[in-house]
N, C-alpha and C positions, 0 to 999 in steps of 0.2 A: 821163406821169401815175406818180404813186405806185402800186406796187402790191403785193400782199404777196409777201415772199419767202419762195419753197418749200424748205420743209427735210423735205419725207416725201422717201420711197421711190424717185420717179417720180411723174409727169416734176420733174423738178428745175429748177433756176433757171437759164437762162440768160443767160450776157453780153448787155450791151447791143450791142456789136458783132457778134454774132453772130444776134441779133435783126433789125439792120439790114440785115444779109446776107436774110433771108429777107423781108423789104419788095424787092425786086430784082422789075422788070417783067417781065412773063412773058415765058419764052422758051421755044423749040422743045426739044423731049428729043433728038429727033433733029440737032439742029444742030451747026456743027462748035462753037461754042463749050462746047457740055456735052459732045463728045467730048473736046473739049480737056481738062476741068475731070476729068473720070471719069478719061481717062490721066493727069493730074495724082496722080489721087485713090487708085488703086489700091496704087503702091507702098509711100504713105502707111499705108494701110489693112494691108498684110501687115507691116508693121513695127510696127503697134499693137499685132498678134497674136502679134509675135514669130515671123513665118516666111518661108520660103521658097516655101512651095509653094504654097496658093490660100487667098486672100482676095477678097469680095465684098460687094456690098451687094443688098438686094433692098426693095423698095417695100410692107410688112408687118410689123407688128409679130413680137413673138419668138415667141410661142406658133405661127408658122404656121411655125415655123423647127422647135420644138417636133415639131410635125405635119411638117414635109419630111423630118428626119431620120428617122423611123420608114417616112415611105411612103418614102424612097429605098436604108435601108440594114439594112431587116430583113424577111428575108422571113417569118421565124415569129417563132423564140426572142430574145427579149430579156429582160434587168435590169435594173429599177430598183429605186433604193436612193431612200430617202427619211426625212427627216427633219422635214418641215413639210409646208407645203399645196404649194411650186409641182415640188416634187420626186413629191407625190400627183398631180399634175395632168397629169405626162410620162406614168405610165404609164397614166392613164384615158386619155388621146387613144390609147396604142399599140393599147389593147385596143375603142377606137372605128375605131380605123384597121385593124380584124379580124386583128394579130398575137396572140400568144399572150405579153402578159407574166407576167412572176415579180417580183410587189414586195416588195419586204423592208425592213421599214420598222426606225428608232430612235426610240424617244423625242423628242418636240418642243422643239428645245434642244440637243440633244447632236451631235455630229460624226459623219458619215459617217468613219470611219477605215480605212486601207489595210489592217490585221490583219482588221477585218469585211470587208472585202470578197475579201481573201483565201481565208478558213476559209468563204465562200459559194460564192466557184469551186470550192475545193474539194471542195463536198458536193454538188456537180450530177452526176449520173447523167451528163448531154447538156448539149455546151457550147452555151455560148449566142453569138447572132451579134454581138450589141455591148451593151456595159453603160453606165447615164445615172447621169449623177451631176448632181447641183444644188450648184455652188461655193460659191456664195454664197446662201443659203436667207433671200430677203426678208423672210419672217416670220417669221424668228426671229431671225436677227441672227446666225447661225452661218457660218462659214468652212471649209468644212472642207477638210482637205488634200489638195490634188487631184493635185500634184505625185507624192507617196507613192500616192496612191490609182492613179494610172495606171500607175505602175512592179511595183504588185501584180498587176496587172491584165497587163502583157506577161509578167509571171516567171510568173504563173499559168495563162493562156490566151491564149497570144500573136496566135493568129486576131481574137480578139474586138476587135471596134472599140471605141475607148472614145468616146464621147458628152458632153459637156460644157457644161451652162446654164451661161454664165455674164454673162448678163443684169445681175446685180450686181456683179459684179468685175474683169471686162477694164478697164481702165484707173483704177480704185483700188486694187487688189490685184494683187501677183505673179503674173506669166500668161506662160507661154512653152512656146507652141502645140507647137514642134518640138522643143525641148528634156525636152519633158516624154512627147512619144508621143501627143497627143491627134489624133484624127482627124475629130472637128465642136467646134465651139466658137461658139457665138452669143449677138448683145447687141442693146435695141434702141440707139436714138442719145438713148432720155429716160433713161437712165441715166450713169452716169459719163463720156460722152459730151458732158454738159452740150445738151444740143437738146432741142430739139422732137420731140414724136415722130413715127414717119412709116417710119422708115425701118429696118431691121435688116441687122447687120455678122454676117459669120458665116467661117472660115474651116474647110479642109475639106483633108485628107489627101489623097497620090495614091492609097494604096491607099482611102479612101473612097470617091473617084470610081470607079475602077476596079469597086469593089463595085457601086457604083448603077448602072451600068450592064446586068448584069446581074437586077435587080431589076424585075417587071412594076411597071406599075401606079402609076408617079410620078406623071403629074398630068403637066400643062404648065407654070405658071409657075414655079414650083422645083422644075423637073427637073435635078437636078445635075450630070445626064452631058451633058447638051446647055449647062449654063451657063458652059462654058470658050469656045466657039465665039461666044456671045453677046457674051461683053465682049471677044474679041478685035479684034470691031467697033465695039465702047465703045458700045454699045446694049443696053441689057436689054429682056424680051421686052413689057414692058406700060411706060404711062408713069409714071416716077416723080414723087415731089414734086420738081419741080429746083432750087425757092432751097434746099431743104433738103441735097440733093446741092453744091452750091457749100458753102451753111454747113461741112456735113458735111468739105469738102476744108478750108474752112479751121483747124476745129477739129483737125484731125490735123496741120495744119500749127504751129498754138499747142504740140499737145501735144509735139511733135518738140522745138520748143526749150526747153520746159521738161524734159523728158525723164523718160519712165518712170519710174527711181528716182525721181526728186524729187516727180512723183506719188504714186507710193505711200506716200513717205515724207510727204509731207502726208498723205494720206488717214489712216494710221497717226494722225500725230501728231491730227488731227480725232477720232476713236474714243478715246483715250485722256484726252481733255481730254472730250468728253461723257461718259466711264465715270467720272471724277472729280469731274464737277458731280454726276452722278447717285447717287454714296455720300454725296457729302456734303449732299444734300437728300433722301435716305433712300428712293431710287429701287435696287431691284437690278438687275443686267444678268440679262433673263432666259438667256441662252447661259452658262454655268459656264465656260466656255473655249472657246479657238477663236475667240473676236468679232470680227467681221466689220467689217474699216475704211472702211465705206460705209455703214453703217446700224446702226443702235444701237437693239435694242428692247429695254426698261425698263420694272419690272413696277409699278402700282400702281391703285387701285380707281377703278370707271367715274365714281364723282364728283369724285374728283383727276383721272381723265383729260380728262373734259369743264371742270372751270377749266384745266388747264394748257393745251388749245386755245385755250379763251378767252382765255388770258393774251396767248397768245401771237398771236393774230388783234389784242388793242389794241397788242400790239407793231409792229404789219405784218409779222407771222410767220403762215408755215402750218404747222401743226406734224402728224403721221403719229400716227393710231388704230392700235390692235392688227389685226390681219388675221385671218380664220379665225376661228377658234375663242379665238384669244388679243385678239380684240377689245377686250371689256370688264375685260380685265385688264393690257392693254400699251398702250403707246405709243411708237413706232419716232421716231427722232431720223434721216433721210437726210442724213447730209454728206456728198456727195459731188458728183462735178464737177468745178466750180467755187470753190465754197465756199473760202476760208481760216477763217482764227482768230478774226482780225477781226471778222468776219460769226459766227461761231458763237458768239465770245463776247458780242453784241447780244442773241440768241436766249437764250445759259441767261439772261442778266440779265433779260431779259423774265421768263424761266419761274421765276426763282427765287424761294422764297419762298412762292410759290401753298402755296393750303388751301382744303377746302372750308368 
């Protein structure tokens, strides 16, 4: 049955092959068949994050990993950088977990720069246990330079852990966990992995695992210190969405065939075409620089946004409105996952010439 093709910033469109896997018969999560799938999946997941350290999954949304990084890796002091809604959310989570977060903000639409991070760390009279960075800010379409930021943290405060929200970047923008010296990174399956929501994938450094063993009150399900032993047995502690685990394995196989550099380049081409279309139609990009290859936020008035969404619907597409305080002044094109230029052109044709 035809369905509206999703061009929102998540969940994203899921290819038929992966949807068919999701329709598999029920299977026990502790069955040998499932364990064999997990055994095949884990090295693929490590390659996806570009790490030789630790990469796992859990049956939770990415927001749960935001909370887990704080509960596992921070006793008290944590530094948050934000230039959009999701960086702010992470700081709120730290506060609600009883930590002592310091939130340093930039205007929405601006990137967090390495110089800004370095200056903030140098100005602090007491070291931070962790720094939290949103790589791609989904609300604004800004991709902050995570590699340079991580280098600045390592140089200025080498004992500080580097925690990265890569929800709408990993798999769509360059990310090299080990080479960049990250300590934690996480994402949901419904973004650049182009799968239904339900699992969170994450990578942890060895030093993050060591730190987690020293922090009390980590909880049960997302106890990082307990995770290695659980996955040595190929048994997550609670029942995951088993069909989604099999679909994740298949998607990681597909990504390995495409290769990450090719996938990164495809996403960059989708961004460039969307920006060119927006400029021709009179929609300025909200981000003045550091524009994300996975989601583009464009400016328009509320009436035009409603007209664009309606035009997309008539053309067989679902378009994303703005997020948070940008809800009535922007719309977002989520060009991530398995979208290609042919499918994007059909969307842009449906949206071209829209007036109120």
